[in-house]
Phi, psi and omega in degrees: 000130182291324182271120180282174184288334184281330178067185183275359176277354174296159181301332179276351172068326177235016179299325181296335181271330189258342187299328183260006182263125179283151176253153177212152178282130183228128177272122179288149174265156176216135180272356185297313181237343190254006180090162184286152171274173181292345182268355186261170176096176179303137181305130176228170177299328182288306183285334173298319179293321178298316178296314182299324180297335181293330182230024182299328185252039188288334181270112186240162171232149179234166182283168178298322179294319178293324179300326181293344179279347183281142175281339180256151173290150171218151186280149174285154176283161178302150183301326182288346176272328183151200183241021183270187178236147192269134174215163166232119175296135191300328180302323181287324176294320178300316180294322175299316179298314182296320178296320180295319177295319178303312181295323179295314182301315180291327177300318181289347179259006182299149186294342181295340183269148171221189188295336180251336182246095182202168184301335181285330182263335184275337186227166178298325172210158187298338181291331180300328178297326180291325177296320178298330183274350178103002177284131183259150173064034185246032177295159182298325177294323180294315179296319177299325177294318178302314181298318182287329174299317179293324175300311182295320180294319179296316178293324180297315182280332172041070176288115182255022175301127180288121165283152189242167174250127181223154178283134177245121178289339180294323182244000176058045175199166177279134182227152171292138183231126181261001182275064181243170180282132174243147171270112188241149167294149183284098183298323181299322180292319177296318180295322177297319177300317182297321178299319183287340183244021184289140169247131189271356182292130183290152176301139182100348179234025180287175183299153180247018179282174181291145176289161179255171173071208198266311198254133180255174188303320185266002182288154174295145183297337179295345175306330183298334189243003181283000000 
């Protein structure tokens, strides 16, 4: 079970989520000297599918007992889906945000654009061009929100793994190197949990019943600790 018995009402606030998650040493990849990963480069059907697979099971449901461990209220799923409560684990939302930014950046670099014919000159803002193309939810405010969500998430997790400086014979100088070992939560295990708890109902059609637990959308954040 991903949710531990202590839940987020514990003094550590997220002990209930992390206590049962194993950690493992993971070496980061870097395209600076070692070549691109499969997730990099101009969007293709292949790398788009790889990115989508990272957060394909982002919409999850939990039991009523697990729901009681949350400090925030969450809505129940529709009765025809089951009797659970709806959540999205933050890692999947972060990956969705990052993938959306990736697609946007490459879109703005497409060869169809030039110095006079581009999203900045054709529309009030470059995001409007994406709406013409059929991309949903890509307003400039939305994209700015994704970036700030990732900022907050990065600061929250605060990975203090030391990157090192090493000599590179390719460029004949000492360079900062990020391909070091990090102690990471086992993403595969989290993803397996998400698959087992997936709810297939699309966003926007979730249950309309009352939320459970203490804190609602408009409540002051101090509600979490009262």
